[in-house]
N, CA and C of each residue as an Amber inpcrd file, in Angstrom:
protein
   558
 201.3380000   8.7450000 209.9960000 201.2540000  10.1240000 210.4190000
 200.0660000  10.2910000 211.3670000 200.2590000  11.0410000 212.3900000
 199.2270000  11.3000000 213.3890000 198.1760000  12.2540000 212.8250000
 196.9140000  11.8580000 212.8420000 195.8360000  12.6790000 212.2890000
 195.7290000  14.0330000 212.9890000 196.1900000  14.1300000 214.2310000
 196.1300000  15.4050000 214.9430000 197.0400000  16.4440000 214.2860000
 198.0240000  15.9870000 213.5120000 198.9430000  16.9030000 212.8500000
 198.3830000  17.4290000 211.5270000 197.2960000  16.8470000 211.0590000
 196.7030000  17.2760000 209.7890000 196.0850000  18.6590000 209.9420000
 196.1390000  19.4400000 208.8800000 195.3590000  20.6860000 208.9080000
 193.8700000  20.3410000 209.0400000 193.0630000  21.2480000 209.5740000
 191.6330000  20.9660000 209.7710000 190.9170000  20.4740000 208.5120000
 191.2970000  20.9740000 207.3610000 190.5950000  20.5510000 206.1500000
 190.8490000  19.0770000 205.8460000 192.0490000  18.5950000 206.1330000
 192.3250000  17.1750000 205.9100000 191.5660000  16.3120000 206.9140000
 191.4380000  16.7980000 208.1450000 190.6050000  16.0870000 209.1210000
 189.1630000  16.0130000 208.6370000 188.6650000  17.1130000 208.0720000
 187.3020000  17.1350000 207.5460000 187.1530000  16.1150000 206.4140000
 188.1260000  16.0490000 205.5200000 188.0620000  15.0780000 204.4210000
 188.0770000  13.6450000 204.9440000 188.8720000  13.3930000 205.9720000
 188.9000000  12.0520000 206.5730000 187.5320000  11.6990000 207.1490000
 186.9090000  12.6330000 207.8550000 185.5650000  12.4000000 208.4030000
 184.5520000  12.1870000 207.2910000 184.6700000  12.9790000 206.2400000
 183.7430000  12.8950000 205.1150000 183.8160000  11.5240000 204.4460000
 185.0150000  11.0340000 204.2300000 185.1710000   9.7500000 203.5490000
 184.8030000   8.5700000 204.4450000 184.7390000   8.7890000 205.7470000
 184.3830000   7.7120000 206.6720000 182.8810000   7.6570000 206.9680000
 182.1170000   8.6280000 206.4870000 180.6750000   8.6740000 206.7750000
 179.9510000   7.4660000 206.1910000 179.0020000   6.9450000 206.9630000
 178.1500000   5.8800000 206.4260000 176.9040000   6.4720000 205.7740000
 176.4420000   7.6060000 206.2710000 175.3420000   8.3590000 205.6710000
 175.9470000   9.5760000 204.9970000 175.8380000   9.6840000 203.6790000
 176.4760000  10.8310000 203.0180000 175.8260000  12.1610000 203.4060000
 176.6740000  13.1450000 203.6040000 176.1860000  14.5030000 203.8580000
 175.6120000  15.0650000 202.5630000 174.6820000  16.0210000 202.6650000
 174.1820000  16.6610000 201.4410000 175.3200000  17.3840000 200.7070000
 175.2690000  17.3490000 199.3960000 176.3070000  17.9820000 198.5710000
 176.4700000  19.4500000 198.9440000 175.3640000  20.1550000 199.1130000
 175.4300000  21.5780000 199.4380000 176.1730000  21.8110000 200.7570000
 175.9620000  20.9510000 201.7380000 176.6420000  21.0810000 203.0300000
 178.1490000  20.8820000 202.8740000 178.5290000  19.8840000 202.1140000
 179.9580000  19.6050000 201.9010000 180.6190000  20.7670000 201.1720000
 179.9960000  21.2500000 200.1130000 180.5690000  22.3780000 199.3770000
 180.6630000  23.6170000 200.2590000 179.6330000  23.8570000 201.0610000
 179.6480000  25.0040000 201.9650000 180.8110000  24.9000000 202.9590000
 180.9780000  23.7430000 203.5770000 182.0570000  23.5620000 204.5540000
 183.4320000  23.7530000 203.9020000 183.6370000  23.1440000 202.7400000
 184.9250000  23.2810000 202.0550000 185.1730000  24.7340000 201.6420000
 184.1530000  25.3780000 201.1200000 184.2900000  26.7830000 200.7060000
 184.7010000  27.6500000 201.8880000 184.0340000  27.4530000 203.0250000
 184.3570000  28.2360000 204.2200000 185.7690000  27.9480000 204.7170000
 186.1340000  26.6710000 204.7680000 187.4590000  26.2930000 205.2770000
 188.5800000  26.8270000 204.3820000 188.3110000  26.9550000 203.0960000
 189.3180000  27.4170000 202.1490000 189.2660000  28.9290000 201.9220000
 188.3650000  29.6110000 202.6040000 188.2910000  31.0640000 202.4940000
 187.9120000  31.5410000 201.1020000 187.0220000  30.8090000 200.4470000
 186.6120000  31.1540000 199.0910000 185.1780000  31.6600000 199.0740000
 184.8550000  32.4360000 198.0580000 183.4650000  32.8740000 197.8890000
 182.7090000  31.9200000 196.9680000 183.4440000  31.0700000 196.2500000
 182.8240000  30.0870000 195.3720000 183.6910000  28.8510000 195.2820000
 183.0510000  27.7090000 195.0450000 183.7420000  26.4380000 194.9150000
 182.9650000  25.6110000 193.8920000 183.6710000  24.8140000 193.1160000
 182.9330000  23.9950000 192.1770000 183.7790000  23.0110000 191.4020000
 183.0620000  22.1500000 190.7130000 183.6260000  21.1670000 189.7960000
 182.8250000  21.3170000 188.5090000 183.5190000  21.4750000 187.3940000
 182.8420000  21.7230000 186.1250000 183.3630000  20.8110000 185.0320000
 182.4710000  20.4290000 184.1330000 182.8580000  19.6700000 182.9450000
 183.5560000  20.6100000 181.9740000 184.5790000  20.1100000 181.3230000
 185.2800000  20.9270000 180.3430000 184.4230000  21.1890000 179.1140000
 183.7050000  20.1780000 178.6750000 182.9740000  20.2740000 177.4180000
 181.6080000  20.9260000 177.5270000 181.0080000  20.9040000 178.7030000
 179.6400000  21.4020000 178.8430000 179.5410000  22.3060000 180.0670000
 179.6150000  23.6280000 179.8700000 179.5590000  24.5540000 181.0060000
 178.2960000  24.4190000 181.8490000 177.2150000  23.9000000 181.2780000
 175.9830000  23.7260000 182.0500000 176.1240000  22.6110000 183.0790000
 177.0640000  21.6950000 182.8680000 177.3220000  20.6060000 183.8190000
 178.2950000  21.1410000 184.8710000 177.7450000  21.7680000 185.8700000
 178.5260000  22.5000000 186.8450000 177.9660000  22.2110000 188.2290000
 178.8190000  21.8010000 189.1440000 178.4240000  21.5790000 190.5310000
 179.1310000  22.6540000 191.3380000 178.4210000  23.6990000 191.7150000
 179.0890000  24.8240000 192.3530000 178.2370000  25.4370000 193.4560000
 178.9060000  26.1890000 194.3070000 178.2470000  26.8860000 195.3980000
 178.9560000  28.2130000 195.6050000 178.1940000  29.2940000 195.6230000
 178.7360000  30.6200000 195.8940000 178.1370000  31.1470000 197.1890000
 178.8710000  32.0290000 197.8510000 178.3450000  32.6550000 199.0550000
 177.1340000  33.5010000 198.6810000 176.2460000  33.7620000 199.6440000
 175.0310000  34.5210000 199.3390000 175.3070000  35.9010000 198.7340000
 176.4250000  36.5140000 199.0980000 176.7300000  37.8530000 198.6020000
 177.3570000  37.8340000 197.2110000 177.6160000  36.6710000 196.6960000
 178.3460000  36.5340000 195.4330000 177.4380000  35.9480000 194.3650000
 177.5180000  36.4740000 193.1720000 176.7950000  35.8700000 192.0660000
 177.7960000  35.1010000 191.2140000 177.3210000  34.0770000 190.5790000
 178.1650000  33.2520000 189.7360000 178.6200000  34.0520000 188.5150000
 179.9220000  34.0890000 188.2360000 180.3870000  34.7830000 187.0330000
 179.7400000  34.1790000 185.7790000 179.4930000  35.0140000 184.7950000
 178.8520000  34.5640000 183.5560000 179.6820000  33.4960000 182.8490000
 180.9800000  33.7000000 182.7960000 181.8550000  32.7190000 182.1590000
 182.9200000  32.2990000 183.1620000 183.4140000  31.1310000 182.9580000
 184.4890000  30.6130000 183.7960000 185.8170000  30.8550000 183.0810000
 186.8490000  31.0300000 183.8550000 188.1620000  31.3580000 183.3440000
 188.6480000  30.3860000 182.2660000 188.4220000  29.0940000 182.4460000
 188.9100000  28.1000000 181.4920000 188.1390000  28.1400000 180.1760000
 187.0240000  28.8440000 180.1510000 186.2740000  29.0060000 178.9050000
 186.8730000  30.1140000 178.0380000 187.6350000  31.0060000 178.6400000
 188.2010000  32.1310000 177.8990000 189.7150000  32.0430000 177.7220000
 190.3970000  31.2450000 178.5100000 191.8560000  31.0840000 178.4090000
 192.1410000  29.7500000 177.7330000 192.3910000  29.7950000 176.4310000
 192.5270000  28.5770000 175.6300000 193.6530000  27.6590000 176.1050000
 194.7250000  28.1950000 176.6090000 195.8580000  27.3680000 177.0170000
 195.7970000  26.8690000 178.4490000 194.8200000  27.3190000 179.2270000
 194.7730000  26.9760000 180.6480000 194.6270000  25.4770000 180.8780000
 193.7310000  24.8240000 180.1840000 193.5000000  23.3910000 180.4160000
 194.7610000  22.5940000 180.1040000 195.4580000  22.9410000 179.0460000
 196.7040000  22.2370000 178.7210000 197.7550000  22.4520000 179.8020000
 197.8450000  23.6620000 180.3320000 198.7950000  23.9170000 181.4270000
 198.4120000  23.1060000 182.6650000 197.1040000  23.0020000 182.9260000
 196.6410000  22.2510000 184.0890000 196.9480000  20.7620000 183.9530000
 196.9090000  20.2350000 182.7340000 197.1950000  18.8100000 182.5270000
 198.5870000  18.4240000 183.0080000 199.5250000  19.3490000 182.9190000
 200.8940000  19.0610000 183.3320000 201.2870000  19.6450000 184.6710000
 200.3530000  20.2990000 185.3370000 200.6710000  20.9820000 186.5970000
 200.6620000  20.0270000 187.7820000 201.5770000  20.2430000 188.6850000
 201.6380000  19.4660000 189.9280000 200.7390000  20.1000000 190.9830000
 200.7000000  21.4180000 191.0210000 199.8650000  22.1420000 191.9770000
 198.8430000  22.9770000 191.2020000 197.8510000  23.4790000 191.9100000
 196.7930000  24.2780000 191.2800000 197.3610000  25.5870000 190.7570000
 196.7060000  26.0970000 189.7480000 197.1620000  27.3340000 189.1270000
 196.2650000  28.5000000 189.5440000 196.8780000  29.5620000 190.0910000
 196.0900000  30.7490000 190.4100000 195.9670000  31.6170000 189.1610000
 194.7950000  32.1530000 188.9350000 194.5610000  33.0500000 187.8070000
 193.6480000  34.1710000 188.2830000 193.6210000  35.2310000 187.5100000
 192.7810000  36.3710000 187.8630000 192.1130000  36.8920000 186.6020000
 190.8520000  37.2430000 186.7280000 190.1460000  37.9190000 185.6440000
 189.2400000  38.9710000 186.2680000 188.3710000  39.5550000 185.4780000
 187.5180000  40.6330000 185.9900000 186.5660000  40.1580000 187.0820000
 186.2980000  38.8620000 187.1550000 185.3940000  38.3170000 188.1790000
 186.1000000  38.0910000 189.5060000 187.4310000  38.0830000 189.5200000
 188.1730000  37.8840000 190.7610000 189.3100000  36.9010000 190.6180000
 189.7010000  36.3120000 191.7360000 190.8080000  35.3560000 191.7810000
 190.2790000  33.9340000 191.7140000 190.9010000  33.1200000 190.8820000
 190.5420000  31.7150000 190.7220000 191.7320000  30.8590000 191.1380000
 191.4480000  29.6820000 191.6510000 192.4620000  28.6570000 191.8760000
 191.9110000  27.4110000 191.2090000 192.5910000  26.9300000 190.1770000
 192.0390000  25.8530000 189.3600000 193.0200000  24.6960000 189.2170000
 192.4620000  23.5050000 189.1290000 193.2330000  22.3010000 188.8490000
 192.3150000  21.3170000 188.1430000 192.8790000  20.2490000 187.6440000
 192.0680000  19.1800000 187.0820000 191.9370000  18.0760000 188.1080000
 190.7770000  17.4650000 188.1510000 190.5200000  16.2850000 188.9820000
 189.8280000  15.2920000 188.0650000 190.1470000  14.0220000 188.2230000
 189.6030000  13.0250000 187.3140000 188.4640000  12.2670000 187.9400000
 187.3770000  12.1690000 187.1950000 186.2160000  11.4100000 187.6000000
 186.6340000   9.9400000 187.6080000 186.4210000   9.2130000 188.7090000
 187.0020000   7.8790000 188.8550000 186.4140000   6.7860000 187.9600000
 185.1700000   6.8750000 187.5750000 184.5670000   5.7990000 186.7790000
 185.0050000   5.8210000 185.3260000 185.0870000   7.0140000 184.7520000
 185.3720000   7.1280000 183.3270000 186.6960000   7.8180000 183.0320000
 187.3490000   8.3640000 184.0470000 188.6180000   9.0480000 183.8420000
 188.4900000  10.3840000 183.1350000 187.3130000  10.9610000 183.1920000
 187.0670000  12.2400000 182.5280000 187.6650000  13.3640000 183.3760000
 188.4720000  14.2470000 182.7480000 188.9960000  15.3770000 183.5290000
 187.9140000  16.4150000 183.7790000 187.8760000  16.8980000 185.0000000
 186.9490000  17.9530000 185.4180000 187.7810000  19.1200000 185.9380000
 187.3080000  20.3170000 185.7460000 187.9760000  21.4820000 186.3120000
 187.4290000  21.6780000 187.7180000 188.3170000  21.6340000 188.6850000
 187.9500000  21.9020000 190.0750000 188.4690000  23.2980000 190.3950000
 187.6300000  24.1070000 190.9970000 188.0080000  25.5040000 191.1640000
 187.5100000  26.1090000 192.4690000 188.2680000  27.0990000 192.8900000
 187.8840000  27.9750000 193.9920000 187.8500000  29.3830000 193.4220000
 187.0140000  30.2230000 193.9910000 186.8930000  31.5880000 193.4900000
 186.7890000  32.5560000 194.6610000 187.4660000  33.6560000 194.5300000
 187.3080000  34.7800000 195.4530000 186.9050000  35.9660000 194.6050000
 185.8130000  36.6110000 194.9900000 185.2620000  37.7070000 194.2060000
 186.2430000  38.8300000 193.9710000 185.9790000  39.5890000 192.9150000
 186.8210000  40.7230000 192.5730000 186.8360000  41.7250000 193.7180000
 188.0190000  42.2950000 193.9920000 188.0840000  43.3050000 195.0500000
 187.3320000  44.5650000 194.6130000 186.9930000  45.4150000 195.5750000
 186.3240000  46.6580000 195.2010000 187.2120000  47.4740000 194.2600000
 186.6020000  48.3560000 193.5260000 187.3560000  49.2030000 192.6020000
 188.4220000  49.9780000 193.3540000 189.5990000  50.1750000 192.6920000
 190.6570000  50.9320000 193.3670000 190.2190000  52.3770000 193.6020000
 190.7850000  53.0170000 194.6390000 190.3960000  54.4030000 194.9310000
 190.8580000  55.3390000 193.8150000 190.1500000  56.4420000 193.6920000
 190.5540000  57.4480000 192.7210000 191.6230000  58.3300000 193.3330000
 192.6080000  58.6770000 192.5110000 193.6500000  59.5950000 192.9880000
 193.0910000  61.0150000 192.9600000 193.8600000  61.9490000 193.4360000
 193.4030000  63.3470000 193.4380000 193.1630000  63.8520000 192.0270000
 193.9150000  63.3280000 191.0720000 193.7560000  63.7780000 189.6860000
 192.5560000  63.0990000 189.0300000 191.9310000  62.1340000 189.7270000
 190.7620000  61.4680000 189.1800000 191.0600000  60.1820000 188.4470000
 192.3210000  59.7740000 188.3430000 192.6430000  58.5160000 187.6610000
 192.7130000  57.3910000 188.6790000 192.4080000  56.1900000 188.2370000
 192.4270000  55.0450000 189.1450000 193.8560000  54.6330000 189.4560000
 194.0860000  54.1960000 190.6820000 195.3860000  53.6940000 191.0830000
 195.3200000  52.1820000 191.1360000 196.3520000  51.5100000 190.6060000
 196.4020000  50.0540000 190.6570000 196.8840000  49.6090000 192.0200000
 196.3640000  48.4850000 192.5190000 196.9010000  47.9540000 193.7670000
 198.3970000  47.6890000 193.5910000 199.2360000  47.9910000 194.5720000
 200.6850000  47.9200000 194.3910000 201.2200000  46.5290000 194.0510000
 200.6060000  45.4610000 194.5520000 201.1560000  44.1320000 194.3140000
 200.3570000  43.3260000 193.3030000 199.3930000  43.9340000 192.6570000
 198.5610000  43.1940000 191.7000000 199.4060000  42.7490000 190.5120000
 199.2630000  41.4960000 190.1420000 199.9460000  40.9480000 188.9690000
 198.8560000  40.4930000 188.0200000 198.7420000  41.1480000 186.9140000
 197.6700000  40.8400000 185.9700000 197.6850000  39.3720000 185.5930000
 196.5300000  38.7410000 185.7190000 196.3730000  37.3650000 185.2760000
 196.8670000  36.2950000 186.2270000 197.5220000  36.6410000 187.3260000
 198.1130000  35.6060000 188.1710000 197.3000000  35.2410000 189.3940000
 196.3110000  35.9840000 189.7710000 195.4850000  35.6130000 190.9210000
 196.2730000  35.6240000 192.2080000 196.7450000  36.7890000 192.6150000
 197.6320000  36.9220000 193.7450000 197.0650000  36.5820000 195.1010000
 195.7760000  36.2430000 195.2150000 195.1800000  35.9970000 196.5140000
 195.3670000  34.5960000 197.0670000 196.0720000  33.7170000 196.3820000
 196.2190000  32.3200000 196.8220000 197.6540000  32.0490000 197.2410000
 197.8150000  31.3770000 198.3700000 199.1580000  31.0590000 198.8800000
 199.6960000  29.7930000 198.2150000 200.9720000  29.5410000 198.4040000
 201.5760000  28.3010000 197.9050000 200.9320000  27.0910000 198.5790000
 200.5850000  27.2290000 199.8630000 199.9080000  26.1300000 200.5600000
 198.5370000  25.8630000 199.9340000 197.7960000  26.9290000 199.5870000
 196.5130000  26.7640000 198.9000000 196.7160000  26.0130000 197.5900000
 197.7330000  26.4020000 196.8470000 198.0010000  25.7970000 195.5370000
 198.3510000  24.3210000 195.6670000 199.0610000  23.9500000 196.7230000
 199.4460000  22.5510000 196.9250000 198.2730000  21.7230000 197.4710000
 197.4660000  22.3170000 198.3190000 196.3810000  21.5930000 198.9720000
 195.1520000  21.4010000 198.0820000 194.8330000  22.3700000 197.2310000
 193.6020000  22.3090000 196.4650000 193.4870000  21.0590000 195.5880000
 194.5210000  20.6070000 194.8690000 194.3560000  19.3800000 194.0740000
 193.9980000  18.1530000 194.9270000 194.5190000  18.0760000 196.1310000
 194.2000000  16.9580000 197.0280000 192.7290000  17.0370000 197.4500000
 192.3090000  18.2170000 197.8600000 190.9230000  18.4200000 198.2760000
 189.9830000  18.1740000 197.0940000 190.3340000  18.7110000 195.9390000
 189.4800000  18.5800000 194.7540000 189.3070000  17.1250000 194.3370000
 190.3980000  16.3640000 194.3110000 190.2950000  14.9700000 193.9020000
 189.4900000  14.1650000 194.9190000 189.6720000  14.4690000 196.1880000
 188.8820000  13.7970000 197.2230000 187.3990000  14.1340000 197.0700000
 187.0940000  15.3950000 196.8100000 185.7040000  15.8120000 196.6070000
 185.0820000  15.0760000 195.4250000 185.7790000  15.0170000 194.3100000
 185.2570000  14.3490000 193.1110000 185.0360000  12.8640000 193.3790000
 185.9860000  12.2250000 194.0220000 185.8430000  10.7960000 194.3190000
 184.7230000  10.5590000 195.3310000 184.6040000  11.4420000 196.3280000
 183.5280000  11.3090000 197.3130000 182.1690000  11.4150000 196.6300000
 182.0180000  12.4200000 195.7810000 180.7480000  12.5920000 195.0760000
 180.4060000  11.3470000 194.2610000 181.3770000  10.8110000 193.5660000
 181.1390000   9.6210000 192.7400000 180.8520000   8.3860000 193.5850000
 181.6200000   8.2030000 194.6360000 181.4730000   7.0190000 195.4920000
 180.1380000   7.0110000 196.2400000 179.7690000   8.1460000 196.7990000
 178.5620000   8.2100000 197.6160000 177.2880000   8.0540000 196.8000000
 177.3530000   8.4230000 195.5380000 176.1260000   8.4890000 194.7500000
 176.0880000   7.5420000 193.5640000 177.2370000   7.0470000 193.1400000
 177.2820000   6.2200000 191.9430000 177.1300000   7.0150000 190.6650000
 177.2130000   8.3310000 190.7600000 177.0870000   9.2090000 189.5960000
 178.3620000  10.0330000 189.4590000 178.5140000  10.6730000 188.3220000
 179.5980000  11.6360000 188.1920000 179.2410000  12.8500000 189.0390000
 180.2240000  13.6270000 189.4920000 179.9280000  14.7770000 190.3490000
 178.9180000  15.7520000 189.7570000 179.0010000  16.0290000 188.4810000
 178.0650000  16.9840000 187.9040000 176.6710000  16.3890000 187.7930000
 176.5520000  15.0860000 187.5680000 175.2310000  14.4480000 187.5550000
 174.5770000  14.5390000 188.9280000 175.3730000  14.4070000 189.9800000
 174.8520000  14.5160000 191.3470000 174.2200000  15.8760000 191.5510000
 174.9280000  16.9150000 191.1870000 174.4220000  18.2700000 191.4080000
 173.1940000  18.5440000 190.5720000 173.1860000  18.0760000 189.3500000
 172.0130000  18.2980000 188.5090000 170.8170000  17.4910000 188.9910000
 171.0570000  16.3190000 189.5250000 169.9670000  15.4880000 190.0300000
 169.3900000  16.0550000 191.3200000 170.2560000  16.5850000 192.1840000
 169.8410000  17.0210000 193.5130000 169.2020000  18.4010000 193.5590000
 169.1720000  19.1020000 192.4600000 168.5750000  20.4330000 192.4770000
 168.0320000  20.7740000 191.1000000 167.1250000  21.7160000 191.0870000
 166.5020000  22.0870000 189.8190000 167.3900000  23.0090000 189.0020000
 168.0530000  23.9650000 189.6480000 168.9500000  24.8520000 188.9200000
 170.3120000  24.1880000 188.8080000 171.1640000  24.6910000 187.9490000
 172.4650000  24.0610000 187.7500000 173.5200000  24.5780000 188.7140000
 173.1650000  25.5480000 189.5380000 174.1270000  26.0450000 190.5040000
 173.4410000  26.1760000 191.8600000 174.1670000  25.8540000 192.8880000
 173.6360000  25.9880000 194.2500000 173.8640000  27.3950000 194.7470000
 172.9380000  27.9280000 195.4500000 173.1130000  29.2110000 196.1130000
 172.8400000  28.9820000 197.5830000 173.8060000  29.3150000 198.3930000
 173.6980000  29.0070000 199.8170000 173.3770000  30.2330000 200.6340000
 172.5820000  30.0130000 201.6390000 172.3440000  31.0870000 202.6100000
 173.0180000  30.7420000 203.9270000 173.9070000  29.7250000 203.8910000
 174.6080000  29.2990000 205.1070000 175.4960000  30.3980000 205.6110000
């Protein structure tokens, strides 16, 4: 297949995997987040929420809890999913999949996040109106192409992090910074 036919994000992944000098983790996460139109991006351990490699846009704060911490059946659904699963909670829209750490085969949750939309307008009677196409719990902001592409990007990101550093992705993020989450001003 001709590389010119690849979407820009796949070209970026090809360049990333061909680098002899690894780019900083924060730069890679920032570029992927921007290319995917997300306000947050990350890879998280299932068992330890503190083991989190993530980056949010400057205007966004990290949600207190992650969706997979509150939806007991989500991880099991992800284990059998072919494409990423869109979900929605009070923090916004999530796109989640599992990616496997290459050295130990440990499943990690790879996720994209788009912040919650502003509150719906008040009607004349003073009651809130629901957005017409909102589907509770489904995360309507992600396209089918996003759902198909994210597992490929996520697995490449996890493997890149492991290959470039010799560490698991979450160890890289914890080693490279003092806090457990990156905050970008890019």
